C-alpha positions in Angstrom: 8.6 123.1 -131.4 5.3 121.7 -131.4 4.4 123.7 -134.1 6.9 122.6 -136.3 6.1 119.1 -135.0 2.4 119.4 -136.1 3.4 121.1 -139.0 5.1 118.1 -140.1 2.5 115.9 -139.2 -0.1 118.6 -140.8 2.2 117.9 -144.3 2.3 113.9 -144.2 -0.7 113.4 -143.8 -1.9 115.8 -146.6 0.8 114.0 -149.0 -1.0 110.3 -148.3 -3.9 112.0 -149.5 -3.0 113.8 -152.5 -1.3 109.8 -153.7 -4.9 108.1 -153.2 -5.2 106.0 -156.6 -8.6 104.6 -158.1 -8.3 100.7 -158.3 -8.7 98.9 -162.0 -8.6 95.5 -162.4 -9.3 93.2 -165.8 -8.6 89.8 -166.0 -8.1 87.7 -169.1 -9.6 84.4 -167.7 -13.6 85.5 -167.1 -16.6 85.2 -169.7 -16.0 88.5 -171.2 -13.1 86.7 -173.4 -14.9 83.9 -174.8 -12.9 81.3 -176.2 -9.9 83.5 -176.4 -11.0 86.6 -178.3 -9.4 89.8 -177.1 -11.3 92.2 -179.2 -12.4 95.8 -178.8 -15.1 96.9 -177.3 -14.5 94.1 -174.8 -14.2 94.5 -171.1 -13.3 91.6 -168.2 -13.2 93.9 -165.5 -13.7 96.8 -163.3 -12.4 100.7 -163.6 -11.3 100.5 -167.2 -13.3 101.4 -170.2 -14.0 99.0 -172.9 -10.7 98.1 -174.9 -9.7 99.5 -178.7 -7.8 97.0 -180.5 -6.0 97.9 -183.6 -3.8 96.5 -185.7 -2.5 97.3 -189.8 -1.6 93.8 -191.2 -0.6 95.2 -194.8 1.2 92.2 -196.3 2.0 90.7 -192.7 -0.2 89.4 -189.7 -0.7 91.4 -186.4 -3.3 91.0 -183.8 -4.5 90.5 -180.2 -5.2 87.3 -178.3 -5.3 85.5 -175.0 -3.3 82.5 -174.3 -2.0 80.4 -171.4 1.4 81.4 -169.8 3.9 78.8 -168.1 1.7 78.5 -165.1 -1.3 78.1 -166.7 -3.1 81.7 -165.9 -4.3 82.9 -169.5 -2.7 86.5 -170.5 -3.7 89.2 -173.0 -1.0 89.1 -176.1 -0.3 91.2 -179.0 1.3 90.0 -181.9 3.0 91.7 -185.1 5.1 90.2 -187.9 6.2 93.7 -189.3 3.1 95.5 -188.8 1.9 97.6 -186.0 -1.1 96.3 -183.1 -2.1 98.2 -180.5 -4.5 98.1 -177.2 -5.6 101.2 -175.2 -8.3 101.4 -172.5 -9.1 104.5 -170.5 -9.2 105.1 -166.6 
């Protein structure tokens, strides 16, 4: 019986280690985004790579920005008027 309990305890311990994660953060209110500019190459955090922002405004509008929220904190935003906009960052 003790062998089974030991085996279960060891399996649980290995399971916890297998799900360890890297911590990454980014903050829209840092000085890396002056004046609400969220552009390719910007990075206001740690653990992530730089942002790649793409848009294809063929006859319309699309892009990215940093703007306020209802609670006053800045947030990352993407808009598209019928076109394509994307933001990508690597861990």
